[in-house]
C-alpha positions in Angstrom: -86.9 26.0 -12.1 -89.7 27.1 -14.5 -92.1 24.8 -15.3 -91.5 24.8 -19.1 -87.9 23.4 -18.0 -89.7 21.3 -15.7 -91.7 20.0 -18.4 -88.6 19.1 -20.1 -86.4 17.5 -17.1 -85.8 14.1 -17.8 -84.4 11.5 -14.8 -80.9 11.3 -15.0 -79.7 7.9 -15.1 -76.3 5.3 -15.0 -76.0 2.4 -16.7 -77.3 0.1 -13.4 -80.6 1.8 -13.4 -81.5 1.5 -17.1 -83.7 -1.7 -16.0 -85.8 0.1 -13.6 -86.5 2.8 -16.3 -87.5 0.6 -18.9 -90.1 2.7 -21.5 -89.5 5.8 -19.4 -87.5 9.4 -20.9 -84.2 9.3 -19.7 -80.8 11.4 -19.6 -78.0 9.1 -20.0 -74.3 10.9 -19.6 -70.8 8.7 -20.7 -67.7 8.0 -23.1 -69.2 7.3 -26.6 -67.2 4.5 -28.4 -67.3 4.1 -32.0 -70.6 4.1 -34.0 -71.6 0.9 -36.1 -70.8 0.8 -39.5 -74.6 1.5 -40.5 -74.5 4.5 -38.4 -77.5 3.8 -36.6 -76.2 2.7 -33.6 -72.9 3.4 -30.9 -71.9 1.9 -27.4 -71.4 4.2 -24.9 -69.6 3.5 -21.5 -71.8 5.5 -18.4 -70.3 6.9 -15.7 -70.3 3.9 -13.3 -68.7 2.2 -16.7 -71.8 -0.1 -18.0 -71.1 -0.8 -21.5 -74.8 0.5 -23.4 -75.9 -0.1 -26.8 -77.1 3.9 -28.0 -79.8 3.3 -30.9 -80.2 6.4 -33.2 -83.3 7.6 -35.1 -81.5 8.4 -38.0 -77.9 7.5 -39.4 -74.9 9.5 -38.1 -71.3 9.4 -39.7 -69.7 12.4 -38.0 -67.2 11.1 -35.4 -68.5 10.9 -31.9 -65.9 10.6 -28.9 -65.2 11.9 -25.6 -68.3 12.7 -23.1 -71.7 13.2 -24.8 -75.4 13.3 -23.1 -77.7 11.1 -24.6 -81.6 11.7 -23.9 -84.2 9.3 -25.4 -86.7 6.2 -24.1 -85.2 3.3 -22.4 -85.5 0.1 -24.5 -84.1 -2.7 -22.3 -81.1 -2.9 -19.4 -78.3 -2.0 -21.8 -80.5 -0.2 -25.0 -81.6 3.5 -25.3 -83.6 4.9 -28.5 -82.1 8.2 -28.5 -84.3 11.3 -29.6 -81.6 13.6 -29.2 -78.1 14.1 -27.5 -75.4 16.6 -26.7 -71.9 16.1 -27.9 -69.1 18.4 -25.2 -66.2 19.7 -26.6 -63.0 18.2 -26.2 -61.8 21.1 -23.6 -65.2 20.5 -21.6 -64.3 16.7 -21.2 -60.7 17.4 -20.3 -61.2 17.8 -16.0 -64.6 16.3 -16.3 -64.9 14.3 -13.0 -67.1 11.4 -14.0 -66.6 9.7 -10.8 -68.3 12.5 -8.9 -71.0 12.8 -11.4 -72.1 8.9 -11.0 -72.0 10.2 -7.3 -74.6 12.9 -7.8 -76.7 10.9 -10.5 -77.1 7.8 -7.3 -78.1 10.3 -4.6 -80.6 11.8 -7.0 -82.2 8.2 -7.6 -82.1 7.7 -4.1 -84.1 10.7 -3.1 -86.2 11.6 -6.5 -88.5 13.4 -4.4 -85.8 16.4 -4.1 -85.3 16.4 -8.3 -87.6 17.9 -10.4 -88.2 15.4 -13.4 -91.0 14.1 -15.6 -91.6 10.6 -16.0 
């Protein structure tokens, strides 16, 4: 892994791990729910089926659906402040195995010394 990639790497977590990473930069993947009427937050169902509120820095009015990868700082065990996100195209979501992804996230967090991240 290049040094620039290592510098930008964030710990991948699931909803159950949120409480362990309060105040830390993370990457959280899940299925997006409805955005609130102000456009400042939306609900995310994480890979381990936890409900998380994603707080946005600026209002967002576009349709958010299917898989989304959120990069941000954990506020508490159920909220994350989003600094950026990736909306995956529907074609990429069709066959994505969220359960296997969650198993990989749990394994990475069981053996963190083997995965390059920044804290």
